N, C-alpha and C positions, 0 to 999 in steps of 0.2 A: 889225352893219350891216343884215343881212337881217331881223333881228327887227323893225325899224321898218317893213318892207314887208309883213310877214306880216299876214294877216287871218284871220278865222274861216273855217271850212270853208264851201264853197259851199252855198247853200240848195238843198235838194232839194224840189221841189214834190210835192204829193200830190193825188190825185183826191178831191174833197170832195163831200158831199151836195148842195151848191148847184150843182156841175158836172152832176150827174145831173138836177137840176131844169132847168138851162139847156139841156141836150140835149133833154129832153122838150119844153121850150118851143119849140125849133126845129121839131121834128116836128109838134107841135100847130099851130104857126104855118103850116107848109106846108099842112096839111089845111084850115085856115080860108081861106088864100089860094086854094087850089084850088076850094073850095066857093063862093067868091064870084066865081069866074071870073078871078082875078088870077094869071095865068100867071107873070108876072115875080116876084111875091111868093112863089110856090111855089119858083121857082128860086133865090131868095135863100138857101135852106137849104143850097145846095151851094157849095163853095169855088169862087170864080170864077178858075179856074186851068186851064192846059192839061194839068196832071197829074191832073185828075179822071178817075176810071174809073167808067163806068156800064155794067153788064152786065145784059141782059135779052133774052128771046126768042132766045137763042142767038147774040147779037151783043155785041161789046165796043165801046163808044164811048169815045174818048179826048178829054178836054177838056170844059170847061164849055159851050163853044159847040156842040160836036157833040151833047151831051146836050140842050141847049136846042132846037136845030134838030129833033131827033128828037121830043121831046115836043110841040113846037109843030105839027109836021106831022101828028102822030097825034091830038092832042086839042084844040088851041087854035084850030081853024077858027071855032068859035063858042063864046065863053065860057059861054053859057047851056047848051051841050050837053056841057060837061065833066063833068057829073054830080056825085054826092056821094061824096067820098072819106073813108074812115074808116081810121085807123091804130090798131092795138092793139100796144103795146110789151110784149114778153114778158120781155126782160132788157136791162140796160145793164151791160156789164162794162168796167171800167177797163183800159186798156193804158198803164201808166205814169201820169205826172201829166198828160200832154197828149193822150191818146188814149182812145178808147172804141169798143167794138163793140156795136151795137144789133141785137137780133133782134126781129122783129115780124111782124104780119100786116097785110095791106091788103085793103080791100074797096071797089070802085068800082061804084056803081049809077047808073042813070039816064043813062048816057053812051052815046055812039055805040059805044064799045069798052069795055063793062063787063067786070069780071073781079074776081078775088080771088086771093090768093096770100100768099107770104111774102117777107120781105126781110132782108138783112143789110147794115147800114150801118157804115162806119168813119168816125168823127168825129175831127177834129183841133182842138185849141185854136189859134186863129189870132188875129191882131190884131183882126179884126172880131168875134171870138167863136167859139163852137163851130160848125163847118161840116162837112158831109159831103164826104169826099175819095174815097170808094169806095162804090158802091151796087151790090149784087147783088140783083136782084129777079126772082122767078119767079112764074109764074101756075099756079094749080091747074087741073087738068083740069076741063072743064065737064061737068056731069052731064046 
């Protein structure tokens, strides 16, 4: 009787090369949005959830809205003054089938608050696609 209810083993997903490309596209899309002064487009790379963690400048922000409010207060007073943002991805490492950790560098020039530094992003595969759920960004000391 149970044999009729049995099915094959559950499918286990795998992180694929196109997942790496999709994550890269999110990061590149964020840079393009920032550089055209589209603050909302930049924030679309983050999971729109209260569980989002954003760490920078010795502060931990919880939730998409808190991260949005912080970025907006610091950078988006004038979209033309947001400057030019460049990301360089150093590595993308899979964490299971639906997660990844990205290590990279950032460089912001021509902005009211220019800077450069490193970041570690945790991505999660979500219904809307790959999104950042944890961002730890640090600034390099100025010379």
